[in-house]
VOFI-840751 format. One record per residue (C-alpha): residue in three letters; y, z, x. Coordinates in steps of 0.1 Angstrom, whole numbers, plus 5000, padded with zeros to 4 digits. Each point is the difference from the previous one (the first is absolute). Example, Ala and Ser with C-alpha at 12.3 -4.5 7.8 and 13.67 -1.06 7.14 Angstrom:
<sites>
ala495550785123
ser503449935014
</sites>
This chain:
<sites>
unk500050005000
unk502649875023
unk503349974981
unk499850274973
unk501250355007
unk497750284990
unk496550014985
unk498450314985
unk496250034993
unk498150164972
unk496850205002
unk497949695002
unk501849885031
unk501749724981
unk503849985000
unk501450154968
unk503749955007
unk502249805024
unk503750035007
unk501949675006
unk503750005008
unk500350354984
unk498249904968
unk496750184994
unk497349794984
unk496850124983
unk497249775010
unk497249864978
unk496450095005
unk497649745015
unk497349834979
unk496450095007
unk497049814988
unk496350005010
unk499749644990
unk498949735024
unk500349625003
unk496849814994
unk499449655012
unk502649745010
unk500550145035
unk502149715011
unk502950074978
unk500050375011
unk500149885036
unk503049774991
unk501950294984
unk499350225030
unk501349725023
unk503350004981
unk500650365010
unk499449965038
unk503050035024
unk499449805032
unk503150115018
unk503050234997
unk501949714987
unk497349904976
unk500250124964
unk497250034974
unk499849754971
unk500350094964
unk497449784982
unk499649944963
unk496650034985
unk499649774971
unk497149954975
unk498950064964
unk500350354986
unk497050225008
unk498849825031
unk500850305023
unk503449915016
unk501150375000
unk496650125012
unk500249755029
unk503350155011
unk498650354996
unk497049915022
unk502349855027
unk502150325001
unk496850215003
unk498849775028
unk503250075020
unk499950374990
unk503649984987
unk501350214970
unk500149784970
unk502749994973
unk499949784969
unk503049904979
unk499349844966
unk502649734993
unk501249934965
unk502549784983
unk502550294996
unk499750135036
unk503550075014
unk501150015036
unk500450384999
unk496450024987
unk498849825031
unk502050215024
unk501550354991
unk500250164966
unk502450294992
unk498350284981
unk501650314984
unk498250315014
unk499250324982
unk503050165016
unk502449744986
unk500449825033
unk499349645008
unk497049935023
unk499049665013
unk496549884997
unk498749725023
unk497949734984
unk496549925014
unk501649705018
unk502650215018
unk497450275007
unk497849745017
unk503049885020
unk500850355012
unk496450115007
unk498949675016
unk497549934972
unk498949714979
unk501849914968
unk498449774974
unk502549864975
unk497549944972
unk500649704977
unk503349925018
unk500749694980
unk500650214969
unk503250135017
unk503549854995
unk502149835026
unk502550295002
unk497350245011
unk498649755025
unk503549955015
unk500150375009
unk496949945022
unk501349695018
unk501150195032
unk496750195001
unk497949684999
unk501749835030
unk500750125036
unk502650254988
unk497350234985
unk502350234980
unk501150074964
unk503350134987
unk499950264972
unk503249984980
unk499150314980
unk499550225031
unk502649825021
unk497749965030
unk498349735021
unk496250055005
unk498349835030
unk496349934999
unk497850165026
unk498449765024
unk496650074985
unk501049914965
unk498049724984
unk500249844965
unk498349754977
unk500849874966
unk497449924973
unk500749734974
unk498149904969
unk499849644990
unk501050024964
unk502949904977
unk501550354995
unk501850005034
unk503349925016
unk500649725024
unk500850155034
unk503149855017
unk499349785031
unk501950235024
unk497550284991
unk496949775000
unk500949895035
unk499850365011
unk496650064983
unk497749815023
unk497249895002
unk498449954966
unk496550144998
unk498049894970
unk497450244987
unk497349814981
unk497150104979
unk497050155018
unk496649845006
unk497150094978
unk498650245027
unk503450165005
unk500650034963
unk496750184995
unk500850235029
unk503450084984
unk498450094967
unk497350215016
unk502750195020
unk502050084969
unk497150054976
unk497050135021
unk498450144969
unk499949664981
unk496649844994
unk499249695021
unk499649784969
unk503450084987
unk501649955035
unk498349665002
unk501249904965
unk503650095009
unk499949825034
unk498649684984
unk502750014974
unk502750045027
unk498749735023
unk499849764971
unk503650074991
unk501149945036
unk498249665000
unk502049914968
unk503350115016
unk500550284976
unk501750325010
unk497450274992
unk500050235031
unk497850275015
unk502250254983
unk499249844966
unk496350025009
unk500350375009
unk501850094968
unk497649794979
unk497050175016
unk501450354997
unk500649964963
unk496549864994
unk498450295019
unk502150264981
unk498949844967
unk496350025010
unk500450375010
unk502050094970
unk497250104977
unk496650055016
unk498350034965
unk501249654990
unk500049815032
unk501949675001
unk498149715016
unk501349895034
unk500649644989
unk501850124969
unk502250255018
unk500949755027
unk500949734974
unk502150254981
unk501850115032
unk500649635009
unk501849944967
unk501950335000
unk501249985036
unk500549635006
unk500449864964
unk497949794977
unk500849685019
unk498250145031
unk496749964981
unk500049635006
unk501449935034
unk499549624999
unk502149964969
unk502650245013
unk500349805032
unk500349684981
unk502850144978
unk501850135031
unk499849655017
unk501549844969
unk502850264998
unk500949945036
unk500049624995
unk496749925016
unk499149754972
unk503549864997
unk500249624998
unk502549855026
unk503149854985
unk500749635002
unk503149804995
unk499349954963
unk500050384995
unk503750015008
unk500849784969
unk497250074975
unk498550314985
unk496250035007
unk499449974962
unk502249704996
unk498049694988
unk502249785022
unk498950195032
unk498649735024
unk497250235011
unk499150134965
unk496449895003
unk499450185033
unk501650324986
unk497749994970
unk497049975023
unk501150305020
unk500550204968
unk496549914989
unk498550125033
unk501950334996
unk498650044965
unk496549945013
unk500550275027
unk501150254973
unk496749944981
unk497950115030
unk498650354998
unk500050215032
</sites>
């Protein structure tokens, strides 16, 4: 802790308070988790490489971890922090996150005085730990702007609330997770250029997915584990977004239903099917039909526009390609008649 004034430790040996430029900050507690990263060792190695410093003049990178919800982006960052034996702090980003939420928050103490609480991010900066900005693309540009100097070679933040500048310890590391869905903000280019490289977290292989389910549900029967893995693997093949997290929740509910009333046991297949519908929706029962509908929604079956489409409506009898359009409609109707 090179540029901050005074650090005080609690009973666990972790810093509890730090004084910077005469302002006393209460620090956040680190996150602890017994979880581990299973499979996909290459992307773990890539993340760890981002945090290496090769020279006094070399700074660590701040990568963004992208992928579908539930594939384990946060768990990957947790595993990397454990591998480097650094204290870990996680900040959950939301659409209404303010700059002061990210940095220092004033709190009215029981004695009627204002005390200043450091966020998990600032605590990681002071303690030389790892901070994971979870679901960073849910955060607005104003909040991202407050982190711009931290994410380049300046390595500091300015708290307007506390009136201080906080420099990051040399050992401070960070990563940002981002979900690939529609309920997110577009991050400005000047921030994206600071969040490099992009590490894509994909769906696990069949063996890894089985190992993940067995790790989280060691009491589950092999048959039910196999049913869930087969379902997930089929959904991955069809480019659907059902994740290991979905499989874990599905299986947990099915097992609870089976154990609910020993005098009237529910069959394994019946409980699993019910859990599938309740956890993932009725449409998950028929993956092929769901995948086909998703493709059509995303324009996968769209017919390319020609010059005539600029002047004629597709249903116009005068459309020069009317006969070809009718044939395409007939083929689509035939596809709808097929049962999956």
